[in-house]
C-alpha positions in Angstrom: -0.3 0.0 0.1 1.3 3.4 -0.8 0.2 6.5 2.0 -0.2 9.8 0.5 -1.2 13.0 2.4 -1.3 16.8 1.6 1.5 19.1 2.6 -1.2 20.9 5.1 -0.1 17.9 7.5 3.2 20.0 7.9 5.5 17.5 8.3 9.1 18.4 6.9 9.4 17.1 3.0 12.7 15.4 4.2 10.7 13.3 7.0 8.2 12.8 4.3 10.6 11.4 1.8 12.7 9.2 4.4 9.6 7.5 5.9 8.1 6.9 1.9 5.1 9.2 2.5 3.7 10.9 -0.9 3.2 14.5 -0.4 0.9 16.4 -2.4 1.5 20.2 -2.0 -1.6 23.2 -1.9 -0.8 26.0 -3.7 -0.2 29.4 -2.2 -0.9 32.5 -4.3 1.2 36.0 -3.2 0.4 38.5 -5.6 0.4 37.3 -9.0 2.5 34.4 -8.3 1.8 30.7 -7.4 4.0 28.6 -5.1 3.5 24.8 -4.4 3.8 24.4 -0.3 7.1 23.5 0.6 8.9 23.0 -2.7 8.3 26.6 -4.4 8.1 28.7 -0.7 8.8 28.0 2.9 6.9 29.0 5.8 9.8 31.5 6.5 8.6 33.4 3.4 4.9 33.3 3.7 5.0 35.1 7.1 7.7 37.7 5.8 5.6 38.2 2.6 2.6 38.6 6.0 4.8 40.8 7.9 5.4 43.4 4.4 1.6 43.7 4.2 0.8 40.8 1.7 -2.6 38.2 2.0 -1.5 35.3 1.0 -4.5 32.9 -0.4 -4.2 29.1 -0.6 -5.7 26.7 -3.5 -7.0 23.0 -2.9 -5.2 20.5 -4.4 -7.4 19.8 -8.0 -8.6 16.2 -8.9 -6.3 16.3 -11.7 -3.4 16.2 -9.7 -4.8 13.5 -8.0 -5.5 11.6 -10.7 -1.8 12.0 -11.9 -0.5 11.3 -9.0 -2.5 7.6 -8.1 -2.4 6.6 -11.5 1.2 5.4 -12.2 0.9 3.2 -8.7 -2.4 2.1 -9.5 -0.9 0.7 -13.1 1.5 -0.9 -11.0 -1.2 -2.7 -8.8 -0.3 -0.7 -5.6 -3.2 0.2 -3.2 -3.5 3.9 -2.2 -4.2 5.1 1.3 -5.1 8.6 1.2 -5.2 10.8 4.9 -6.3 14.3 4.2 -6.6 17.5 5.4 -10.2 18.4 6.9 -13.2 19.0 4.8 -14.1 21.4 6.7 -11.0 23.4 5.9 -10.6 22.6 2.7 -11.8 20.7 -0.9 -8.8 18.9 -1.1 -11.1 15.8 0.4 -13.6 16.4 -2.0 -11.2 16.5 -5.3 -9.8 13.0 -3.9 -13.3 11.8 -3.8 -13.8 13.1 -7.7 -10.1 11.5 -8.7 -11.0 8.1 -7.2 -14.1 7.8 -8.9 -12.7 8.6 -12.1 -10.1 6.7 -11.8 -12.7 3.7 -10.8 -13.7 4.1 -14.1 -10.1 3.1 -15.6 -9.3 0.8 -13.2 -12.4 -0.7 -11.6 -10.4 -3.2 -9.1 -8.1 -0.1 -8.2 -8.3 0.0 -4.1 -8.1 3.6 -3.0 -8.9 4.2 0.6 -9.1 8.2 1.2 -9.8 9.1 4.7 -10.8 12.8 6.0 -9.2 13.4 9.4 -11.5 16.3 10.3 -7.4 17.8 11.3 -5.2 19.9 10.4 -1.6 20.6 10.7 0.4 18.1 13.2 -2.7 17.2 14.2 -2.9 15.6 10.5 0.9 15.0 10.9 0.4 12.7 13.8 -2.0 10.4 12.2 -0.6 10.5 9.1 2.9 9.3 11.0 1.3 6.8 12.9 0.2 5.0 9.7 3.8 5.0 8.4 5.0 4.0 11.5 2.1 0.9 11.3 3.3 -0.1 7.1 7.2 -0.1 8.8 5.9 -2.8 11.8 4.2 -4.8 8.9 0.9 -4.3 9.8 -1.8 -5.5 7.1 -3.6 -3.0 5.0 -6.6 -3.3 7.2 -5.1 -2.6 10.4 -3.1 0.1 9.0 -6.4 1.6 7.5 -8.1 0.6 10.9 -5.8 2.3 13.8 -6.1 5.6 11.3 -9.8 5.7 11.8 -9.1 5.2 15.5 -6.4 8.4 15.8 -9.1 10.3 13.7 -11.2 10.2 16.4 -8.6 10.6 19.3 -6.3 13.4 17.8 -6.6 16.4 20.2 -5.5 19.8 18.6 -5.1 22.9 20.8 -3.7 26.4 19.0 -3.1 30.1 20.2 -2.8 32.8 18.1 -1.6 36.8 17.4 -4.5 37.8 15.5 -8.0 36.1 15.4 -9.0 38.8 13.3 -6.9 37.9 10.9 -7.6 33.9 11.1 -11.6 35.0 10.8 -10.9 36.9 7.7 -9.4 33.9 6.2 -12.6 32.3 6.7 -11.1 29.4 8.5 -12.7 30.3 11.7 -15.5 29.0 12.8 -18.1 30.3 15.9 -15.6 33.0 16.2 -17.8 36.2 15.5 -18.4 36.8 19.7 -14.4 36.7 20.1 -13.5 39.0 17.7 -14.3 42.3 20.2 -12.4 43.3 23.0 -9.6 41.2 22.7 -6.9 43.8 23.4 -4.5 41.9 25.7 -6.3 38.9 25.5 -5.3 35.3 24.1 -7.7 33.0 22.4 -7.3 29.2 22.8 -8.9 27.4 19.7 -9.6 23.8 19.1 -10.6 21.7 16.1 -14.3 20.4 16.8 -16.0 18.3 14.1 -12.9 19.5 11.3 -13.7 23.4 12.7 -11.5 25.9 14.0 -13.6 27.0 16.9 -12.8 29.5 19.5 -12.4 27.7 23.2 -11.4 30.1 25.7 -10.1 33.7 26.5 -7.3 33.9 28.8 -5.4 37.3 29.4 -1.7 36.5 28.7 0.2 34.0 27.1 1.6 32.2 30.3 -2.5 31.7 30.8 -3.2 29.8 28.0 -0.2 28.0 28.4 -1.2 27.0 32.0 -4.8 26.0 30.2 -3.0 23.7 27.6 -1.3 21.9 30.9 -4.4 21.8 32.4 -6.1 20.0 29.4 -3.0 17.0 29.3 -3.5 16.3 33.0 -7.0 16.2 32.3 -6.8 13.8 29.8 -4.4 11.8 31.5 -1.7 12.1 28.6 1.4 10.2 28.7 2.2 9.7 25.1 4.0 12.3 22.7 3.4 15.9 22.4 4.0 17.8 19.2 3.9 21.7 19.0 4.0 23.8 16.1 4.9 27.6 15.8 4.8 30.5 13.1 7.7 32.9 14.5 7.3 31.9 17.9 10.3 29.4 18.9 10.5 30.8 22.6 7.0 30.7 23.7 6.9 27.1 21.8 10.4 25.9 23.8 8.6 28.0 26.8 5.3 25.8 26.7 7.7 22.3 26.3 9.3 23.3 29.1 6.3 23.6 31.3 4.7 20.3 30.1 7.9 18.4 30.6 7.8 20.0 34.5 4.2 19.8 34.8 2.9 16.7 33.1 3.6 13.1 32.9 4.7 13.7 29.5 8.3 12.7 28.5 8.5 13.4 24.9 7.7 16.7 23.0 8.8 17.6 19.5 8.7 21.3 18.0 8.7 22.1 14.6 7.7 25.0 12.3 3.9 25.1 11.2 3.9 24.5 7.3 3.4 27.2 4.6 -0.4 26.8 4.0 -1.3 26.5 7.6 1.1 29.4 8.3 -1.1 31.7 5.2 -4.4 31.6 7.4 -2.7 31.9 11.1 -0.2 34.4 10.0 2.8 35.1 12.6 2.6 33.8 16.1 0.7 30.8 16.2 1.5 27.9 18.6 -0.4 25.0 18.2 -0.2 21.7 20.6 -1.2 18.2 19.6 -1.9 14.8 20.9 -3.5 11.8 20.9 -5.9 11.2 24.0 -6.4 7.6 24.2 -8.9 7.4 27.1 -11.9 8.6 24.8 
């Protein structure tokens, strides 16, 4: 089985190549120029464009891209598993379904599984990496898919952003209108609900946001790996990591950069935290 993901998983290209994951890039539009996520443009370049007053826009992967990417493997008789960015945040998942229907006309025996994760950034990335690990460990295709579907239910996302208005204007924030007033010196805590990015709490200052994140970890009795992503907020991400290691039972915390597509919508100063909650 060949494992596919899209670039919204925020897995660095070198890691995806090492794991044998086929990554399909979304497109970032800045001014009159179009860039393939991670291939033609970096997160740092996207964030600099935002600092310079640009408003990057993003484009979903179209069905033709999926057909072109899947077809060579189907011709070799390979089965395909595509683990997709949330359908509530992009039309990419729907494009993959259209591509599958198109390919089944020519390859009626093709085995193509498409999973809508309702996840974003390294929440999606952790689901993809777990599937990659299962494949490396020799699990059957059915077991890999079953575990991925379980992980979709168990993944948890927590975000805080510098500019909630910037996120809302990008159209990726649900139930956000009540949070947009009186946010001077207020830091929002957001999570993903039914595949949508939703405000959860408001706190005065980043330290109180982190205190709430720690509480969620302890309330969920998390002892496994946690992943933090950040956009030009490495010092704060390191502080959150330190607090997690000191104040919870978690022993492994990784930090990485938010990818170009997600950065286009969250802007500078975003910190996100992800983990699997096996207790639900």
